[in-house]
C-alpha positions in Angstrom: 69.4 -17.5 -12.0 70.6 -14.6 -14.0 73.3 -14.4 -17.1 76.9 -16.1 -16.1 78.3 -12.4 -16.7 77.2 -9.6 -14.6 76.6 -6.2 -16.6 79.3 -3.6 -16.8 77.2 -0.9 -15.0 76.3 -3.6 -12.1 79.6 -4.3 -12.1 81.0 -0.5 -11.4 78.0 0.0 -9.2 79.1 -3.2 -6.8 82.7 -2.6 -7.3 83.8 0.1 -4.3 87.2 0.8 -3.2 88.2 -2.0 -1.3 85.8 -4.7 -1.7 86.1 -7.8 -2.6 85.1 -10.3 -5.2 82.2 -11.6 -2.6 81.4 -8.2 -2.4 80.4 -7.9 -5.3 78.3 -11.1 -5.4 76.8 -9.9 -2.6 75.7 -6.5 -3.5 74.5 -8.0 -6.8 72.3 -10.7 -5.3 70.8 -7.8 -3.1 69.7 -6.2 -6.2 68.2 -9.1 -8.0 67.4 -11.4 -5.6 69.1 -14.3 -7.7 73.0 -16.4 -7.2 75.1 -14.1 -9.4 77.9 -15.8 -10.9 80.9 -12.7 -11.8 82.8 -13.4 -14.8 86.1 -12.4 -13.4 87.1 -11.6 -17.1 85.3 -8.9 -17.4 86.2 -7.9 -14.1 89.4 -7.6 -15.6 88.1 -5.6 -18.5 87.0 -2.9 -16.2 90.2 -2.7 -13.9 92.5 -2.5 -16.6 91.7 0.8 -18.6 91.9 2.2 -14.8 95.6 0.5 -14.6 96.0 1.9 -17.4 95.3 5.3 -16.4 97.0 5.6 -13.4 100.2 4.0 -15.4 99.8 7.6 -17.5 99.2 9.8 -14.5 102.9 8.3 -13.0 104.1 9.0 -16.3 103.0 12.0 -16.3 104.4 12.9 -12.9 107.6 11.5 -13.5 108.4 13.4 -16.9 106.8 16.9 -14.7 109.8 16.1 -12.1 112.1 15.4 -14.5 111.2 18.6 -16.5 111.3 20.3 -12.7 115.0 19.3 -12.5 116.3 20.0 -15.6 114.6 23.5 -15.6 116.5 23.9 -11.8 119.8 22.7 -13.3 119.6 25.0 -16.5 118.8 27.3 -14.5 121.5 27.3 -11.9 124.4 25.8 -14.0 123.8 28.3 -16.8 123.5 25.4 -19.3 122.9 27.1 -22.7 123.7 29.8 -25.4 126.0 32.5 -25.0 126.0 36.0 -26.0 127.9 36.5 -29.3 131.1 38.1 -27.6 131.0 40.8 -30.7 127.7 42.3 -29.3 128.8 43.1 -25.8 129.4 45.9 -24.3 133.6 47.0 -24.8 133.9 46.6 -20.8 131.9 43.1 -21.3 133.9 41.9 -24.2 137.4 43.0 -22.8 136.8 41.0 -19.4 135.5 38.1 -21.3 138.5 37.9 -23.1 141.1 38.7 -20.1 139.4 35.5 -18.3 140.0 32.7 -20.6 142.2 30.7 -19.8 143.2 31.7 -16.4 143.8 30.8 -13.0 142.6 32.6 -10.2 145.7 31.9 -7.5 145.3 33.8 -4.1 144.7 32.8 -0.6 141.5 33.0 2.0 140.5 33.6 5.2 138.5 31.5 7.9 136.9 34.5 10.4 137.9 33.6 14.5 140.7 30.9 13.3 144.2 32.5 14.5 145.9 31.2 11.0 147.7 32.0 7.9 145.6 32.6 4.9 145.1 29.0 2.8 146.2 28.7 -0.8 143.0 28.8 -3.1 142.9 28.7 -6.6 140.4 28.5 -9.4 141.0 27.5 -12.7 139.0 29.5 -15.5 138.9 28.0 -19.0 136.2 30.5 -20.0 133.4 33.4 -19.1 130.5 33.9 -20.5 127.6 36.2 -20.7 124.2 33.9 -20.5 122.0 37.1 -20.0 121.1 39.9 -18.1 123.7 40.7 -15.6 124.2 36.8 -15.6 127.7 35.0 -16.6 128.8 31.4 -16.9 132.2 30.9 -15.6 133.5 27.7 -16.8 135.9 26.8 -13.9 137.5 23.8 -11.8 137.2 25.2 -8.3 139.6 24.9 -5.7 140.4 21.2 -4.0 137.9 19.2 -5.3 139.2 19.1 -8.9 136.0 19.3 -10.8 135.2 21.3 -13.6 131.6 23.0 -13.4 129.8 26.0 -15.8 128.8 27.5 -12.2 126.1 31.0 -13.5 126.3 33.5 -11.4 125.0 37.2 -11.4 127.6 39.9 -11.9 126.9 43.8 -11.7 129.2 46.5 -13.3 130.3 49.5 -11.3 131.6 52.2 -13.7 135.0 49.6 -15.3 134.7 46.9 -12.1 132.8 44.2 -12.4 131.7 41.9 -8.7 130.5 38.8 -8.7 127.1 38.0 -6.2 126.3 35.1 -4.9 123.6 34.9 -2.0 122.6 31.2 -1.2 123.4 29.4 -3.9 123.8 25.5 -3.8 126.9 24.3 -6.3 126.4 20.5 -6.6 128.2 18.4 -4.5 130.3 21.1 -3.1 127.1 22.9 -0.4 125.8 26.7 -0.2 127.7 29.7 -0.6 127.4 33.4 -0.6 130.3 35.8 -2.0 130.9 39.4 -3.4 133.9 39.0 -5.1 135.4 42.0 -7.6 137.5 42.0 -10.0 140.2 45.1 -11.2 142.6 44.5 -14.0 145.2 41.5 -12.8 143.8 40.8 -9.0 140.5 40.0 -7.1 139.4 40.3 -3.6 136.0 40.1 -1.6 134.7 38.0 1.5 132.6 34.4 0.9 130.6 32.4 3.6 129.0 28.9 3.5 126.7 27.3 5.8 128.7 27.2 8.4 131.9 29.8 8.1 133.2 32.5 6.3 135.8 34.7 5.6 137.7 37.0 3.2 139.3 36.5 -0.3 142.0 37.9 -2.7 144.5 37.2 -5.3 145.7 37.4 -8.6 145.0 36.7 -12.4 147.5 34.5 -13.9 147.9 34.0 -17.6 149.7 29.8 -18.5 153.5 31.7 -19.8 
């Protein structure tokens, strides 16, 4: 009879995907022509490193997923350092100062609905530039009562900044498209979500 422990090389040959312990015995018997007793401890030694490799692979995939998710959140929400206001062009610096601790109070309409405009409000704690044409509005939005750092594309036409959103997903609210411009103490523009759209307009108010 062969030695009680099957060699690691032979065990690897015998162990095929889905093979049972009996299959391993039969394979070994065909090779040697003798009855073989498989040491299950040796089997465990061979399987354990593979299990560890599998766990490492799963851990790497989970890490990759969370890294990707964090990157998406950072890009969408604009989490990160703001540009020092003192380094901004004058018109951008004045806009950031004018939008600190204010409320956008106005109304919005819904296309195709024959009724008066509805009240709308956005409480802005601050507005910060975080990149080229990228601005972060720290705002409590509408009826939700949630304060969110929302980063948008904002471009300037002479002295007039305009927010440009296209199919942007805002967490817990949905996907929105909007074009909103600011001039002095007023704002106006258009909005739409995945179902409806309309106009929005109002004033920028400061605490008394």
